[in-house]
C-alpha positions as CSV (number, residue, x, y, z in Angstrom):
1,M,82.5,93.7,108.3
2,I,85.8,91.8,108.9
3,R,88.8,93.8,107.8
4,E,91.5,91.2,108.1
5,L,92.2,87.8,109.6
6,R,95.5,86.8,111.4
7,N,96.8,83.6,112.8
8,K,98.1,83.0,116.3
9,N,101.5,84.3,115.3
10,D,100.0,87.5,114.1
11,E,100.7,86.7,110.4
12,L,98.2,88.0,107.9
13,I,96.0,85.3,106.5
14,W,93.4,87.4,104.6
15,V,92.5,91.1,104.2
16,S,89.3,92.7,102.8
17,V,89.7,94.3,99.4
18,N,88.0,97.4,100.8
19,H,90.6,97.8,103.6
20,F,93.7,97.0,101.6
21,G,96.2,99.7,102.4
22,F,99.5,98.6,100.9
23,R,101.2,97.9,104.2
24,R,104.1,95.5,104.1
25,D,102.3,92.5,105.4
26,E,99.4,93.1,103.0
27,V,101.7,93.4,100.0
28,R,103.5,90.2,101.1
29,W,100.1,88.4,101.3
30,L,98.9,89.9,98.0
31,L,101.9,88.8,96.0
32,D,100.8,85.1,96.6
33,Y,97.5,85.9,94.9
34,L,98.8,88.2,92.2
35,P,97.5,86.3,89.1
36,M,94.1,85.9,90.6
37,V,93.8,89.6,91.6
38,R,95.0,90.7,88.2
39,E,92.0,88.8,86.8
40,G,89.7,90.8,89.0
41,R,89.1,88.2,91.7
42,W,89.9,88.7,95.3
43,P,90.8,85.7,97.5
44,A,87.8,84.5,99.4
45,Y,87.5,84.8,103.2
46,P,89.1,81.5,104.4
47,V,86.7,80.7,107.2
48,S,83.4,79.4,106.0
49,S,80.3,79.2,108.2
50,G,78.2,77.0,105.9
51,Y,77.2,76.5,102.3
52,E,77.9,79.4,100.0
53,D,77.4,79.2,96.3
54,P,80.7,80.5,94.7
55,G,78.8,81.5,91.6
56,I,76.8,84.1,93.5
57,Q,78.6,87.4,94.2
58,H,76.8,90.1,96.0
59,T,77.7,93.7,95.6
60,R,76.6,96.8,97.5
61,G,76.4,100.0,95.6
62,F,77.0,100.5,91.9
63,H,80.4,98.8,91.4
64,A,81.2,95.5,89.8
65,T,82.8,92.8,91.9
66,F,86.0,92.9,89.9
67,E,86.5,96.6,90.1
68,K,88.3,97.0,93.4
69,P,90.6,94.0,92.9
70,C,91.6,95.4,89.5
71,Q,92.3,98.8,91.1
72,V,94.5,97.2,93.7
73,A,96.3,95.1,91.0
74,A,96.8,98.3,88.9
75,E,98.2,100.2,91.8
76,L,100.6,97.3,92.6
77,G,101.6,97.2,89.0
78,R,102.3,101.0,89.0
79,R,104.5,100.7,92.1
80,L,106.3,97.7,90.7
81,K,106.9,99.7,87.5
82,E,109.0,102.1,89.5
83,L,111.5,99.3,90.0
84,G,112.4,99.8,86.3
85,L,114.0,96.9,84.4
86,S,115.8,95.6,87.4
87,T,116.5,92.1,88.7
88,A,114.0,92.8,91.5
89,R,111.1,93.4,89.1
90,Y,112.1,90.3,87.1
91,V,112.1,88.2,90.2
92,I,108.7,89.4,91.4
93,E,107.1,89.0,88.0
94,E,108.5,85.5,87.4
95,H,108.1,84.1,90.8
96,F,104.7,85.5,91.9
97,Y,103.0,86.0,88.6
98,R,104.4,83.2,86.4
99,G,105.0,80.7,89.2
100,M,108.7,80.1,88.6
101,C,110.5,78.5,91.6
102,L,113.2,80.5,93.4
103,E,115.8,77.8,92.6
104,Q,115.3,78.2,88.8
105,L,115.3,82.0,89.2
106,A,118.6,81.8,91.1
107,V,120.1,79.9,88.2
108,D,118.7,82.4,85.7
109,T,119.9,85.5,87.6
110,N,123.2,83.9,88.7
111,T,122.4,84.5,92.4
112,T,121.4,82.3,95.4
113,V,118.0,81.6,96.8
114,I,118.9,83.5,100.0
115,E,119.8,86.6,97.9
116,L,116.5,86.3,96.0
117,E,114.5,86.2,99.2
118,A,116.4,89.3,100.4
119,I,115.5,91.1,97.1
120,I,111.8,90.1,97.5
121,E,111.8,91.6,101.0
122,Q,113.4,94.8,99.7
123,V,110.7,95.1,97.0
124,I,108.0,94.5,99.6
125,G,109.5,97.2,101.8
126,Y,109.6,99.7,98.9
127,V,106.1,98.8,97.5
128,G,104.5,98.4,101.0
129,S,104.8,102.0,102.0
130,G,101.1,102.5,102.9
131,A,98.5,104.4,100.9
132,C,101.1,106.8,99.4
133,P,103.8,105.4,97.2
134,R,107.4,106.3,98.2
135,Y,108.2,107.9,94.9
136,L,105.4,110.6,95.2
137,H,106.0,113.8,97.0
138,C,103.0,114.8,99.1
139,S,102.3,117.9,97.0
140,D,101.6,115.4,94.1
141,C,99.6,113.0,96.3
142,H,96.0,112.4,95.4
143,Y,95.4,109.4,97.7
144,K,92.3,109.8,99.9
145,E,93.7,107.2,102.3
146,C,96.9,109.2,102.9
147,R,97.9,109.0,106.5
148,V,100.6,111.6,106.5
149,E,99.5,114.4,108.7
150,P,99.1,117.7,106.7
151,E,101.7,119.6,108.7
152,K,104.3,116.8,108.0
153,R,103.6,116.4,104.3
154,N,106.2,118.9,103.0
155,G,108.9,117.1,105.0
156,R,108.1,113.6,103.7
157,K,111.2,112.0,102.0
158,V,110.6,111.0,98.4
159,C,112.9,108.3,97.1
160,S,113.3,106.2,94.0
161,W,114.0,102.5,93.9
162,K,117.7,103.1,93.5
163,E,117.8,105.5,96.4
164,W,115.8,103.0,98.5
165,I,118.2,100.1,97.7
166,G,121.3,102.4,98.4
167,H,119.9,103.4,101.7
168,R,119.0,99.8,102.7
169,R,122.5,98.5,101.8
170,N,124.2,101.1,104.0
């Protein structure tokens, strides 16, 4: 099974829903498909090898086809909720979910498009922390995909969105 597809510049074009790990490039890619994923549909593999009826969806095991995309969308929503009622969360929701252009958002938020692009990158950096969210201490972690080695778990730095932004600005 193909896990991901990248172009010649090593940019992520597609990633399998079963191998989505909340890395920065994966989060950046997912934000473009946010409305679709929230509806329980994962973007199709972009390279076709012939006729494939889009109405037929095959599953293996005992899970519905919409289950994993909904879980990924819920986890992304949970991580975005940690941003609180900030400009960053507003920008992400309005631009990626509701489709508002950055120029209009710049007017609404009294900033520039360049500043909004920087905010989006900061959000991606915070949310794209891998399997474990930045705001959870390892003793509270329940993620099976956790890649933090057991002996390093107690030393892992936990930070909120405000701490993350403060650190990034310094």
